[in-house]
C-alpha positions as CSV (number, residue, x, y, z in Angstrom):
1,M,23.4,4.1,5.4
2,Q,21.8,7.7,4.9
3,I,21.5,10.0,7.5
4,G,18.2,8.0,8.8
5,G,19.7,4.9,9.0
6,W,20.1,1.5,7.5
7,R,18.0,0.6,5.0
8,I,16.8,-2.9,5.2
9,G,13.9,-3.3,2.6
10,K,10.6,-1.3,1.1
11,L,6.9,-2.1,2.2
12,A,4.2,-1.1,-0.3
13,G,7.0,0.5,-2.5
14,I,8.2,2.5,0.7
15,D,12.1,2.2,1.5
16,L,12.2,1.4,5.3
17,Y,15.1,2.1,7.3
18,I,16.1,1.7,10.9
19,H,18.1,4.2,13.0
20,P,21.0,2.6,14.4
21,T,20.3,3.6,17.7
22,F,16.9,1.4,17.3
23,W,19.2,-1.7,18.0
24,L,20.4,0.3,21.3
25,L,17.0,0.1,23.0
26,V,16.7,-3.8,21.9
27,L,19.5,-4.6,24.0
28,W,18.1,-2.6,27.0
29,F,14.9,-4.6,27.1
30,G,17.2,-7.8,26.6
31,L,19.4,-6.2,29.5
32,Q,16.4,-5.6,31.6
33,A,15.1,-8.9,31.6
34,W,18.5,-10.4,32.1
35,L,18.8,-8.2,35.2
36,I,15.5,-9.2,36.7
37,E,14.9,-12.8,36.0
38,K,18.5,-14.1,34.9
39,S,16.7,-16.3,32.5
40,V,17.9,-16.5,28.4
41,S,14.3,-17.3,27.5
42,S,13.0,-14.4,29.3
43,V,15.7,-12.3,27.1
44,V,14.4,-13.4,24.2
45,E,10.9,-12.9,25.0
46,N,11.5,-9.0,25.9
47,M,14.0,-8.6,22.5
48,L,11.2,-10.4,20.5
49,F,8.6,-8.3,22.0
50,I,9.8,-5.2,21.3
51,L,10.6,-6.1,17.5
52,A,6.9,-6.9,17.8
53,V,6.0,-3.7,18.7
54,F,8.1,-1.6,16.2
55,G,6.4,-4.3,13.7
56,C,3.2,-2.4,15.0
57,V,4.7,0.9,14.6
58,T,5.7,0.5,11.3
59,L,2.3,-0.6,10.3
60,H,1.2,2.4,12.1
61,E,3.3,4.5,9.9
62,L,2.3,2.5,6.6
63,G,-1.0,3.5,7.7
64,H,-0.3,7.3,7.5
65,A,1.5,6.9,3.8
66,L,-1.1,4.9,2.4
67,A,-3.6,7.1,3.5
68,A,-1.8,10.1,1.9
69,R,-1.4,8.2,-1.4
70,Q,-5.3,8.1,-1.5
71,Y,-4.7,11.4,-2.1
72,N,-1.4,11.6,-4.0
73,I,0.8,12.7,-1.3
74,Q,3.8,10.0,-1.8
75,T,6.4,9.1,1.4
76,K,9.8,9.3,1.2
77,D,10.7,6.9,3.7
78,I,9.5,5.6,6.8
79,V,12.3,5.8,9.4
80,L,12.3,3.6,12.8
81,M,14.2,5.1,15.6
82,P,14.2,4.3,19.8
83,I,11.1,6.9,20.3
84,G,8.8,5.6,17.4
85,G,8.8,5.8,13.6
86,V,8.2,8.5,11.4
87,A,6.7,8.4,7.9
88,R,8.1,11.3,5.8
89,L,5.9,12.7,3.1
90,E,7.0,14.5,0.3
91,R,4.5,17.2,0.8
92,M,1.7,18.3,3.9
93,P,-1.9,18.0,2.3
94,T,-3.3,21.0,1.6
95,K,-7.1,20.7,3.1
96,P,-7.7,20.0,6.5
97,L,-10.1,16.9,6.0
98,Q,-7.2,15.4,4.3
99,E,-4.9,16.2,7.3
100,L,-7.7,15.0,9.5
101,W,-7.9,11.4,7.6
102,I,-4.0,10.9,7.2
103,A,-3.5,11.9,11.3
104,L,-5.8,9.1,12.1
105,A,-5.0,6.7,10.1
106,G,-2.1,5.5,12.0
107,P,-4.1,5.1,15.2
108,L,-6.8,3.2,13.8
109,V,-4.3,0.8,12.4
110,N,-3.2,0.4,16.0
111,L,-7.0,-0.3,17.0
112,F,-7.0,-2.8,14.1
113,I,-4.2,-5.0,15.6
114,A,-5.5,-4.8,19.1
115,G,-9.2,-5.8,17.9
116,V,-7.4,-8.7,16.0
117,L,-5.3,-10.1,18.9
118,F,-8.5,-9.3,21.2
119,T,-10.4,-11.6,19.4
120,Y,-7.6,-14.6,19.1
121,L,-7.3,-14.3,23.0
122,L,-11.5,-14.3,23.1
123,F,-11.4,-18.0,20.9
124,T,-8.3,-19.1,22.9
125,H,-10.3,-18.5,25.8
126,A,-6.5,-16.7,27.0
127,L,-8.5,-13.3,27.6
128,S,-7.8,-12.5,31.2
129,M,-7.4,-8.9,32.6
130,T,-6.6,-10.1,36.0
131,G,-3.2,-8.5,37.1
132,V,-1.8,-7.9,33.4
133,S,-0.1,-5.0,32.0
134,I,2.1,-4.1,29.1
135,E,4.8,-5.8,31.4
136,V,2.9,-8.5,33.0
137,G,1.0,-11.2,31.1
138,S,0.9,-13.2,27.8
139,F,2.7,-12.0,24.7
140,A,-0.4,-11.4,22.9
141,M,-1.9,-9.6,25.9
142,R,0.8,-7.7,26.2
143,L,1.0,-6.7,22.8
144,M,-2.9,-5.9,22.8
145,L,-2.4,-3.4,25.6
146,T,0.6,-2.0,23.7
147,N,-1.3,-0.9,20.9
148,L,-4.2,0.2,22.5
149,F,-1.3,2.7,24.6
150,L,-0.1,3.4,21.1
151,M,-3.6,4.5,20.1
152,A,-4.1,6.9,22.9
153,F,-0.8,8.3,23.3
154,N,-0.7,9.1,20.1
155,L,-3.6,11.0,19.8
156,L,-2.8,13.3,22.5
157,P,-3.1,16.8,21.0
158,A,0.4,17.9,20.7
159,F,2.9,18.5,18.2
160,P,4.4,16.0,16.3
161,M,1.9,13.3,17.3
162,D,-1.2,12.7,15.2
163,G,-3.2,14.4,18.1
164,G,-1.8,17.5,17.1
165,R,-2.4,17.0,13.5
166,V,-6.1,16.3,14.4
167,T,-6.3,19.0,16.6
168,R,-4.8,21.6,13.8
169,A,-7.0,19.7,11.0
170,L,-10.2,20.5,13.0
171,L,-9.3,24.1,14.0
172,A,-8.5,24.4,10.1
173,T,-11.6,23.9,9.5
174,R,-12.7,27.5,11.4
175,L,-9.7,29.1,11.5
176,E,-6.7,30.3,9.2
177,Y,-4.0,27.4,8.8
178,A,-1.4,29.3,10.3
179,Q,-3.7,30.2,13.6
180,A,-4.8,26.9,13.7
181,T,-1.2,25.8,13.9
182,Q,-0.3,28.0,16.1
183,I,-2.8,26.7,18.8
184,A,-1.9,23.5,18.3
185,A,1.4,24.1,18.8
186,T,0.9,25.9,21.9
187,L,-0.7,22.9,23.0
188,G,2.0,20.8,22.0
189,R,4.5,22.9,24.4
190,A,2.0,22.8,27.1
191,M,1.9,19.3,26.6
192,A,5.8,19.0,26.4
193,I,5.9,20.9,30.1
194,L,3.8,18.4,31.3
195,F,5.7,15.6,30.4
196,G,9.0,17.3,31.6
197,I,7.7,17.7,35.0
198,V,5.8,14.4,35.1
199,G,9.6,13.0,33.8
200,I,11.7,14.4,36.3
201,M,9.4,12.8,39.2
202,T,8.8,9.3,37.8
203,N,10.4,8.2,34.5
204,P,13.5,10.0,32.4
205,F,12.4,8.6,29.3
206,L,9.6,10.9,29.6
207,L,12.2,13.8,29.6
208,L,13.3,12.5,26.0
209,I,9.1,12.8,24.9
210,A,9.3,16.3,26.1
211,F,12.0,16.9,24.4
212,F,10.8,15.5,21.1
213,V,7.3,17.2,21.6
214,W,8.9,20.4,22.3
215,T,11.0,20.8,19.2
216,G,8.5,19.1,17.2
217,A,5.9,21.9,18.0
218,G,8.0,24.7,17.3
219,Q,9.1,22.9,13.7
220,E,5.9,23.0,12.9
221,A,4.9,26.4,14.1
222,R,7.9,27.5,11.7
223,S,7.0,25.4,8.6
224,A,3.0,26.6,8.6
225,L,4.1,30.1,9.0
226,L,6.4,29.7,5.9
227,R,3.8,28.0,3.9
228,S,1.4,31.1,5.1
229,A,4.3,33.7,3.9
230,I,5.1,32.3,0.7
231,A,0.9,30.8,-0.6
232,G,0.6,32.3,-3.8
233,V,4.5,33.1,-4.7
234,T,6.2,32.0,-7.6
235,V,9.8,31.3,-8.3
236,S,9.9,34.3,-10.5
237,Q,9.3,36.5,-8.0
238,A,12.1,34.8,-5.5
239,M,14.5,34.0,-7.6
240,L,17.9,35.7,-8.1
241,T,18.8,37.6,-11.1
242,Q,22.1,38.7,-10.9
243,F,24.4,36.1,-10.7
244,Q,27.7,34.5,-12.4
245,V,28.0,31.5,-14.7
246,L,30.7,28.6,-15.5
247,S,31.6,26.9,-18.1
248,P,32.3,23.0,-17.8
249,T,36.2,23.8,-18.6
250,D,36.8,26.9,-16.0
251,P,39.3,25.4,-13.2
252,V,38.2,24.8,-9.8
253,A,41.2,26.7,-8.4
254,W,39.8,29.7,-10.2
255,V,36.1,29.2,-8.8
256,L,37.5,28.9,-5.6
257,N,39.2,32.2,-6.2
258,Q,35.7,33.8,-7.0
259,V,34.1,32.2,-4.2
260,S,36.4,33.6,-1.6
261,T,36.3,36.9,-3.3
262,G,32.2,36.8,-3.9
263,Y,29.1,36.4,-2.5
264,Q,27.9,33.8,-4.6
265,Q,28.4,30.3,-3.5
266,E,27.2,28.1,-6.0
267,F,26.9,28.3,-9.8
268,P,24.8,27.5,-13.0
269,V,27.2,26.0,-15.2
270,L,26.8,26.7,-18.9
271,E,27.7,25.0,-22.2
272,E,26.7,26.5,-25.3
273,G,24.4,28.8,-23.9
274,Q,22.4,25.2,-22.1
275,V,22.3,24.5,-18.5
276,V,24.8,21.4,-18.0
277,G,25.1,20.9,-14.1
278,I,25.4,23.1,-11.1
279,L,28.3,23.3,-9.1
280,T,27.7,23.0,-5.6
281,Q,29.5,24.3,-2.0
282,D,29.6,20.7,-1.1
283,S,31.4,19.8,-4.5
284,L,33.7,22.6,-3.7
285,V,34.5,21.6,-0.1
286,N,35.0,18.1,-1.2
287,A,37.4,18.4,-4.2
288,A,39.5,21.4,-2.3
289,P,41.8,18.8,-0.2
290,N,41.5,15.8,-2.5
291,A,42.3,17.1,-6.3
292,T,45.2,19.1,-8.0
293,L,42.6,22.3,-8.3
294,E,44.6,23.8,-11.5
295,V,43.9,21.3,-13.6
296,T,40.6,19.9,-12.1
297,T,37.6,21.5,-13.9
298,V,34.2,22.1,-13.2
299,A,33.1,19.5,-15.3
300,N,34.9,17.0,-12.8
301,I,33.1,18.1,-9.7
302,M,29.9,20.0,-10.8
303,R,26.1,17.9,-10.2
304,R,24.7,17.0,-13.3
305,D,21.2,16.0,-11.2
306,F,19.8,19.7,-11.0
307,L,16.3,20.8,-10.6
308,A,14.7,23.2,-13.0
309,F,11.5,24.7,-12.7
310,S,9.6,27.0,-14.6
311,P,9.0,30.8,-13.6
312,D,5.3,30.1,-12.5
313,T,6.0,27.0,-10.7
314,T,4.9,28.1,-7.0
315,L,7.4,28.6,-4.4
316,E,5.7,25.7,-1.9
317,E,6.3,23.1,-4.7
318,A,9.6,24.4,-5.7
319,I,11.0,24.3,-1.8
320,A,9.2,20.6,-1.3
321,K,11.5,19.4,-4.5
322,M,14.4,21.0,-3.5
323,Q,14.7,19.6,0.1
324,A,13.7,16.2,-1.2
325,A,16.7,16.4,-3.6
326,Q,18.8,17.7,-0.5
327,L,19.8,21.1,-3.3
328,Y,20.2,24.3,-1.8
329,T,20.1,25.9,-5.6
330,A,17.7,25.2,-8.5
331,I,17.6,26.7,-12.0
332,V,14.8,28.7,-13.2
333,E,14.5,28.6,-16.9
334,E,11.5,28.7,-19.6
335,N,12.1,27.5,-23.4
336,G,15.6,26.4,-22.6
337,R,16.8,30.0,-21.4
338,L,18.1,30.5,-18.1
339,L,16.2,32.9,-16.2
340,G,17.7,32.8,-12.7
341,L,18.3,30.9,-9.8
342,L,16.6,30.1,-6.6
343,T,18.4,29.8,-3.1
344,P,17.5,29.9,0.7
345,E,19.3,33.7,0.4
346,S,16.9,34.9,-2.6
347,I,13.7,33.4,-0.7
348,N,14.8,34.7,2.3
349,S,15.5,38.1,0.9
350,Y,12.0,38.3,-1.0
351,L,10.1,37.5,2.1
352,M,12.1,40.4,4.2
353,Y,11.6,43.2,1.0
354,R,7.9,42.0,1.2
355,D,7.3,42.1,5.1
356,S,9.4,45.8,4.9
357,M,6.7,46.8,1.9
358,T,4.0,46.0,4.3
359,Q,4.7,47.6,7.2
360,R,5.7,50.7,5.5
361,A,2.1,50.4,3.8
362,K,0.6,50.2,6.9
């Protein structure tokens, strides 16, 4: 199991995960059916229905992933959670129209599913809108209405839902990306407040949605500001050039002493002038209670799957790859020669220095 949940397979080459709390939702729907009808068949039907709904949610997220693939944007994975699904793209599209189509792809899948179910109900003479709702009616009718609801709900102009991205994409055709994001994020937060008020008065589940939308809007705004700040910046501008290196034969005990008395937390490991690994802070923390530090060497605990960038790599690309690899430090090298380290601290220092110079120039 990873942070996102349990891996249950692949879909169109994309890893599919289910968050552990997802099953609580399935059990909750089964319990509700039992409390109301005291019928095993109702429990089974309700649980199958919620699984069918999340099957549609999975196809919704797959729609985003396949649309992104058309623009050479790969998807890390799809994670199903009680509040919906998330397709984690390796990077966000750089062009507004690309983001528009990727965002619309999910709701269009729900519309297609609803259309297929409508056709089935029509030809089986089972289509009846009298007294039906998402909770009442035949299985197919409820599923059709649920897909229409999912489409409409996801198109609300609130981050991180699809409607927020559609809004940002349309605004970005006229405004700067960061400005468009700020406007869309403000709309999202306003929507979150509305959900919260309605949730307090009617359905507590809306409070969870409100929290999800509020935090998602904030994250999108911060992400857009960062992208705007690092546009055109290369790793050579933000890398750390003064740092200590290690040898694979250095004792871990000695390294821990260096960490406790200095500022550096992660170290490149060199052998015969070539980088052979990175000693990460996590490796040190994990090794400290479980090894004889005087005899354990750096080679035993260093990460060999490090990232290396050329100095002209864009900072945006480097950050995206470091996040995907879950690495806080990367190597900057040219022709096999170590030039610097790229760390969150070095990036923040560069941005602070640049902002300071910009303010002084005004």
